[in-house]
Residue frames relative to the residue before (quaternion, step in Angstrom):
aa qw qx qy qz dx dy dz
X 1.0000 0.0000 0.0000 0.0000 0.00 0.00 0.00
X 0.1292 -0.7956 0.5909 0.0354 3.65 -0.79 0.87
X 0.6051 -0.5586 0.4080 0.3941 3.50 -1.28 0.34
X 0.7260 -0.3886 0.3265 0.4641 3.54 -1.35 0.17
X 0.4911 -0.6836 0.4472 0.3025 3.65 -0.84 0.89
X 0.1779 0.8021 -0.5537 0.1353 3.66 0.32 1.10
X 0.6526 0.6175 -0.3342 0.2848 3.58 0.88 -0.95
X 0.6743 0.4527 -0.3340 0.4783 3.65 0.76 -0.74
X 0.6610 0.5326 -0.3091 0.4287 3.59 1.02 -0.72
X 0.6524 0.5081 -0.2725 0.4919 3.44 1.17 -0.80
X 0.6010 0.5467 -0.3254 0.4838 3.63 1.15 -0.79
X 0.6444 0.5073 -0.3292 0.4681 3.71 0.96 -0.87
X 0.7077 0.4654 -0.3048 0.4354 3.54 0.83 -0.96
X 0.5907 0.5718 -0.3541 0.4458 3.62 1.12 -0.75
X 0.6455 0.5384 -0.2941 0.4548 3.53 1.02 -0.91
X 0.6599 0.4864 -0.2886 0.4946 3.61 1.05 -0.89
X 0.6499 0.5075 -0.3441 0.4491 3.60 0.91 -0.63
X 0.5826 0.5190 -0.3943 0.4856 3.66 1.13 -0.67
X 0.7128 0.4746 -0.2997 0.4206 3.64 0.76 -0.84
X 0.8276 0.2818 -0.0933 0.4763 3.65 0.97 -0.93
X 0.6177 -0.5493 0.3639 0.4292 3.56 1.25 -0.07
X 0.7741 -0.1728 0.0936 0.6017 3.58 1.00 -0.77
X 0.1370 -0.7908 0.5924 0.0700 3.59 -1.19 0.34
X 0.7874 0.3027 -0.1983 0.4990 3.61 -1.03 0.66
X 0.4751 -0.6354 0.5286 0.3018 3.59 -1.29 0.06
X 0.4363 -0.6929 0.5026 0.2774 3.63 -0.79 1.03
X 0.0889 -0.7914 0.6026 -0.0521 3.48 -1.00 1.01
X 0.3691 -0.6971 0.5693 0.2317 3.57 -1.27 0.54
X 0.4633 -0.6477 0.5219 0.3058 3.61 -0.99 0.77
X 0.5180 -0.6508 0.4382 0.3406 3.66 -0.72 0.80
X 0.4967 -0.6229 0.4862 0.3590 3.57 -1.10 0.66
X 0.6594 -0.5345 0.3719 0.3757 3.49 -1.32 0.61
X 0.7764 0.2902 -0.2242 0.5125 3.63 -0.68 1.02
X 0.5484 0.6333 -0.4246 0.3433 3.63 1.16 -0.36
X 0.7768 0.0727 -0.0528 0.6233 3.56 1.22 -0.60
X 0.1189 -0.8218 0.5557 0.0404 3.63 -0.73 1.00
X 0.4320 -0.6680 0.5423 0.2705 3.53 -0.89 0.99
X 0.7751 0.2976 -0.2745 0.4851 3.43 -1.03 0.94
X 0.7856 0.2833 -0.1808 0.5195 3.67 1.16 -0.25
X 0.7074 0.4252 -0.3108 0.4714 3.62 0.86 -0.77
X 0.4719 -0.6742 0.5379 0.1827 3.41 -1.48 0.65
X 0.5945 -0.4973 0.4376 0.4559 3.75 -1.16 0.24
X 0.6408 0.5008 -0.3770 0.4432 3.70 0.66 -0.59
X 0.6394 0.4848 -0.3390 0.4912 3.69 1.00 -0.55
X 0.6049 0.5336 -0.3585 0.4700 3.61 1.00 -0.80
X 0.6987 0.4308 -0.3005 0.4857 3.75 0.80 -0.92
X 0.6005 0.5380 -0.3856 0.4486 3.65 0.97 -0.52
X 0.7109 0.4699 -0.2478 0.4609 3.60 0.92 -0.89
X 0.8157 0.2653 -0.1299 0.4973 3.53 0.87 -0.97
X 0.4790 -0.6395 0.4621 0.3847 3.60 1.06 -0.30
X 0.7459 -0.3746 0.2949 0.4650 3.55 -1.35 -0.09
X 0.4533 -0.7134 0.4730 0.2487 3.63 -0.88 0.97
X 0.6371 -0.5682 0.3982 0.3357 3.58 -1.22 0.61
X 0.7698 -0.0469 0.1531 0.6179 3.31 1.19 -1.20
X 0.1584 -0.7696 0.6105 0.0995 3.62 -1.02 0.82
X 0.0759 0.7886 -0.6065 0.0664 3.50 -1.33 0.33
X 0.4123 -0.6703 0.5474 0.2848 3.61 -1.30 -0.33
X 0.0643 -0.7445 0.6628 0.0468 3.51 -1.32 0.57
X 0.2878 -0.7287 0.5938 0.1832 3.49 -1.21 0.80
X 0.0464 0.7669 -0.6365 0.0672 3.50 -0.93 1.05
X 0.8748 -0.0525 0.0181 0.4813 3.46 -1.06 1.00
X 0.7186 -0.4472 0.2402 0.4754 3.54 0.95 0.97
X 0.6914 0.4497 -0.2867 0.4874 3.66 1.10 0.18
X 0.3814 -0.7371 0.5130 0.2192 3.54 -1.01 0.88
X 0.1798 -0.7968 0.5756 0.0380 3.61 -0.73 1.19
X 0.3406 -0.6826 0.5993 0.2426 3.56 -1.00 0.77
X 0.1523 -0.7894 0.5904 0.0712 3.63 -1.11 0.85
X 0.0842 -0.7388 0.6679 0.0315 3.45 -1.13 0.92
X 0.0340 -0.8246 0.5646 0.0068 3.55 -0.85 1.13
X 0.1924 -0.7402 0.6417 0.0573 3.44 -1.32 0.80
X 0.1314 0.8264 -0.5416 0.0805 3.61 -0.93 0.83
X 0.0267 0.7792 -0.6259 0.0198 3.54 -1.12 0.63
X 0.0333 0.8003 -0.5976 0.0367 3.52 -1.08 0.77
X 0.2040 -0.7696 0.5929 0.1209 3.65 -1.10 0.58
X 0.3230 -0.7868 0.4955 0.1765 3.49 -0.54 1.13
X 0.7259 0.3713 -0.2402 0.5268 3.67 1.16 -0.42
X 0.5537 0.6386 -0.4068 0.3467 3.55 1.15 0.19
X 0.5314 -0.6301 0.4777 0.3039 3.55 -1.39 -0.01
X 0.2022 -0.8125 0.5263 0.1486 3.59 -0.59 0.87
X 0.8129 -0.2972 0.2281 0.4460 3.53 -1.30 -0.14
X 0.7993 0.1464 -0.0152 0.5826 3.39 0.99 -1.13
X 0.6390 -0.5562 0.3308 0.4159 3.69 -1.00 0.49
X 0.8201 0.2304 -0.2370 0.4671 3.42 -0.98 1.01
X 0.5426 0.6321 -0.4018 0.3803 3.64 1.31 -0.24
X 0.4875 -0.6422 0.5384 0.2450 3.50 -1.20 0.88
X 0.3205 -0.7529 0.5208 0.2433 3.77 -0.38 0.87
X 0.1840 0.8096 -0.5337 0.1609 3.55 -0.58 1.11
X 0.0113 -0.8009 0.5949 0.0665 3.65 -0.93 0.45
X 0.0127 -0.8010 0.5985 -0.0015 3.54 -1.07 0.51
X 0.0921 -0.7637 0.6366 0.0551 3.71 -1.15 0.53
X 0.0643 -0.7646 0.6408 0.0250 3.46 -1.16 0.89
X 0.2004 -0.7735 0.6003 0.0334 3.32 -1.27 0.92
X 0.1014 -0.8100 0.5731 0.0725 3.69 -0.67 0.95
X 0.0399 -0.7882 0.6102 0.0689 3.60 -0.86 0.80
X 0.1433 -0.7462 0.6482 0.0497 3.50 -1.37 0.45
X 0.8201 -0.1372 -0.0377 0.5542 3.47 -0.48 1.40
X 0.7008 -0.4794 0.2230 0.4790 3.48 1.01 1.26
X 0.6385 0.4813 -0.3874 0.4589 3.79 1.05 0.30
X 0.4868 -0.6749 0.4853 0.2684 3.50 -0.99 0.87
X 0.0658 -0.8483 0.5254 -0.0058 3.63 -0.46 1.17
X 0.7965 0.0426 -0.0348 0.6021 3.61 1.26 -0.20
X 0.0488 0.7633 -0.6442 -0.0070 3.58 -1.18 0.55
X 0.0057 -0.7932 0.6077 -0.0384 3.52 -1.19 0.67
X 0.1699 -0.7604 0.6263 0.0252 3.49 -0.98 1.11
X 0.0053 0.7665 -0.6415 0.0288 3.71 -0.79 0.92
X 0.0565 0.7917 -0.6034 0.0776 3.56 -1.15 0.96
X 0.1283 -0.7494 0.6409 0.1057 3.46 -1.16 0.68
X 0.3864 0.6846 -0.4934 0.3723 3.56 1.21 0.43
X 0.5336 -0.6321 0.4223 0.3708 3.72 -0.85 0.78
X 0.6838 0.5463 -0.3044 0.3760 3.69 0.85 -0.82
X 0.8170 0.0852 -0.0435 0.5686 3.56 1.14 -0.62
X 0.1209 0.8371 -0.5164 0.1339 3.58 1.12 0.78
X 0.2380 -0.8072 0.5208 0.1433 3.61 -0.91 0.73
X 0.3260 0.7606 -0.5002 0.2549 3.53 1.13 0.34
X 0.0971 -0.8056 0.5844 0.0007 3.55 -1.08 0.83
X 0.6111 -0.6223 0.3879 0.2982 3.51 -1.31 0.52
X 0.2379 -0.8167 0.4922 0.1848 3.66 0.16 1.17
X 0.5767 0.6236 -0.3944 0.3507 3.59 1.07 -0.53
X 0.6620 0.5023 -0.3124 0.4602 3.66 1.26 -0.38
X 0.4633 0.6958 -0.4531 0.3097 3.58 1.25 -0.02
X 0.6065 0.5910 -0.3281 0.4185 3.45 1.17 -0.61
X 0.6369 0.5219 -0.3207 0.4681 3.58 1.30 -0.32
X 0.5687 0.5616 -0.3813 0.4645 3.55 1.19 0.06
X 0.0167 0.8210 -0.5699 0.0313 3.64 -0.49 1.08
X 0.5348 -0.6206 0.5006 0.2798 3.57 -1.10 1.13
X 0.8448 0.2305 -0.1720 0.4512 3.44 -1.03 0.88
X 0.7740 0.3596 -0.1676 0.4934 3.44 1.25 -0.24
X 0.6943 0.4178 -0.2582 0.5260 3.72 0.84 -1.05
X 0.3361 -0.7485 0.5497 0.1569 3.50 -1.28 0.92
X 0.6725 -0.4710 0.3595 0.4434 3.41 -1.22 0.13
X 0.6166 0.5416 -0.3305 0.4662 3.61 0.97 -0.83
X 0.6737 0.4804 -0.2998 0.4748 3.60 0.85 -0.91
X 0.6592 0.4657 -0.3574 0.4700 3.65 0.89 -0.58
X 0.6439 0.5065 -0.3486 0.4553 3.59 1.03 -0.57
X 0.6119 0.5414 -0.3118 0.4851 3.55 1.19 -0.62
X 0.6787 0.4939 -0.2818 0.4647 3.55 0.98 -0.67
X 0.8547 0.1756 -0.0366 0.4872 3.61 0.89 -1.05
X 0.5090 -0.6435 0.4310 0.3756 3.53 1.22 -0.10
X 0.7958 -0.3344 0.2645 0.4301 3.39 -1.49 -0.14
X 0.3574 -0.7430 0.4759 0.3061 3.61 -0.63 0.80
X 0.4103 -0.6996 0.5210 0.2661 3.55 -1.27 0.22
X 0.7795 0.1808 -0.1621 0.5774 3.57 1.24 0.34
X 0.0041 -0.7838 0.6179 0.0617 3.56 -1.32 0.18
X 0.0866 -0.8255 0.5577 0.0093 3.36 -1.21 0.62
X 0.1197 -0.7645 0.6232 0.1134 3.68 -1.27 0.24
X 0.6727 -0.4713 0.3440 0.4549 3.57 -1.19 0.13
X 0.5814 -0.1462 -0.7956 -0.0872 1.55 -2.07 1.49
X 0.3493 0.6956 -0.5387 0.3223 3.59 1.13 0.49
X 0.7473 0.2669 -0.1762 0.5825 3.50 0.97 -0.60
X 0.6537 -0.5978 0.3135 0.3421 3.71 -1.06 0.36
X 0.7882 0.3258 -0.1450 0.5016 3.56 1.03 -0.86
X 0.4261 -0.6929 0.5223 0.2560 3.55 -1.02 0.84
X 0.7793 0.3263 -0.2631 0.4658 3.50 -0.91 0.89
X 0.6214 0.5114 -0.3408 0.4861 3.42 1.40 0.05
X 0.2415 -0.7244 0.6158 0.1944 3.57 -1.31 0.24
X 0.2270 -0.7647 0.5885 0.1318 3.46 -1.37 0.36
X 0.1664 -0.7283 0.6433 0.1673 3.59 -1.18 0.50
X 0.1339 -0.7858 0.5993 0.0742 3.54 -1.01 0.80
X 0.1054 -0.7224 0.6834 0.0077 3.32 -1.39 0.88
X 0.1885 0.7902 -0.5495 0.1950 3.47 -0.67 1.25
X 0.0440 -0.7592 0.6493 -0.0080 3.52 -1.29 0.73
X 0.0093 0.7543 -0.6564 0.0009 3.58 -1.21 0.56
X 0.1062 0.7856 -0.6094 -0.0151 3.55 -1.20 0.51
X 0.3005 -0.6940 0.6287 0.1810 3.54 -1.36 0.24
X 0.1543 0.7799 -0.6059 0.0287 3.54 -1.11 0.58
X 0.5842 0.5510 -0.4634 0.3747 3.44 -1.35 0.59
X 0.6474 -0.5019 0.4241 0.3861 3.52 -1.30 -0.29
X 0.7167 -0.4499 0.3117 0.4322 3.59 -1.18 0.34
X 0.7581 0.4025 -0.1896 0.4768 3.47 0.98 -0.94
X 0.7820 0.2395 -0.1290 0.5608 3.51 1.32 -0.11
X 0.2047 0.8239 -0.4979 0.1771 3.54 1.11 0.97
X 0.1395 -0.7810 0.6076 0.0386 3.45 -0.99 1.07
X 0.1561 -0.8082 0.5651 0.0559 3.50 -0.95 1.01
X 0.0668 -0.7688 0.6353 0.0297 3.51 -1.39 0.57
X 0.1200 0.7836 -0.6083 0.0392 3.48 -1.04 0.66
X 0.0359 0.7692 -0.6378 -0.0162 3.68 -1.16 0.48
X 0.0289 -0.7969 0.6032 -0.0184 3.57 -1.06 0.74
X 0.1476 -0.7765 0.6101 0.0556 3.39 -1.21 0.73
X 0.0736 -0.7983 0.5974 0.0177 3.61 -0.74 0.93
X 0.0627 -0.8088 0.5827 -0.0478 3.64 -0.54 1.27
X 0.1064 -0.8006 0.5877 0.0482 3.56 -0.52 1.18
X 0.2068 -0.7753 0.5957 0.0351 3.42 -1.19 0.86
X 0.4256 -0.6913 0.5191 0.2673 3.55 -1.06 0.85
X 0.7690 -0.3706 0.2779 0.4405 3.49 -1.35 -0.13
X 0.6538 0.5175 -0.2590 0.4875 3.51 1.23 -0.59
X 0.4887 -0.6575 0.4353 0.3734 3.58 1.16 -0.24
X 0.5268 0.6070 -0.4563 0.3819 3.62 1.02 0.54
X 0.5336 -0.6372 0.4129 0.3725 3.70 -0.90 0.52
X 0.1916 -0.8073 0.5539 0.0694 3.53 -0.79 1.02
X 0.7861 0.0145 0.0138 0.6178 3.66 1.25 -0.56
X 0.0705 -0.7666 0.6368 0.0420 3.56 -1.13 0.72
X 0.0550 0.7545 -0.6525 0.0436 3.58 -0.98 0.86
X 0.0011 -0.7611 0.6469 -0.0469 3.46 -0.97 1.17
X 0.0179 -0.7733 0.6332 -0.0268 3.61 -0.89 0.92
X 0.0337 -0.7882 0.6143 0.0145 3.49 -1.31 0.58
X 0.0416 0.8068 -0.5892 0.0096 3.67 -0.82 0.74
X 0.7891 0.3791 -0.2753 0.3972 3.46 -1.25 0.51
X 0.5936 -0.5711 0.4309 0.3685 3.69 -1.34 -0.23
X 0.3463 -0.7237 0.5309 0.2729 3.58 -0.71 0.80
């Protein structure tokens, strides 16, 4: 299982922003509780967020999910780290009209979603609790339920970050993501961490 497919999309938008000054339509991350994974519908997503920048489909655990993506980047802005193109993106996945996953990623200084990957080793399957994960890494920037994750009745917290930096002819990309699944008792049942590119 991998994180919601934001990285390539965000990288493309960052490149366009460098060429044109900005790309996409600026959007606001929904307030906590405005949309709820496992409860909200696609119509509610559109009501809160407006029309998506792009739609598509994704296959997860044998099920087809509908994808709505929102993205914005500033080619002349200042990112979280020196040389980084400031960009933010959000993806919503629905299954049978029900929201089953959402993820927000940003390299803007004000709402950057980078996290300390060195703390991932402290998360132990069958032992670490949801509260302990939150204490280690803070508020997650995404969440998911089945069929985005493998097991019915479980929930997942996502931590992810991506950025692009450099010139159009020498653009370098970095992303890393962590998906932590919890059983019904709130204990970690699965951990997946991936990283790609140069920080």
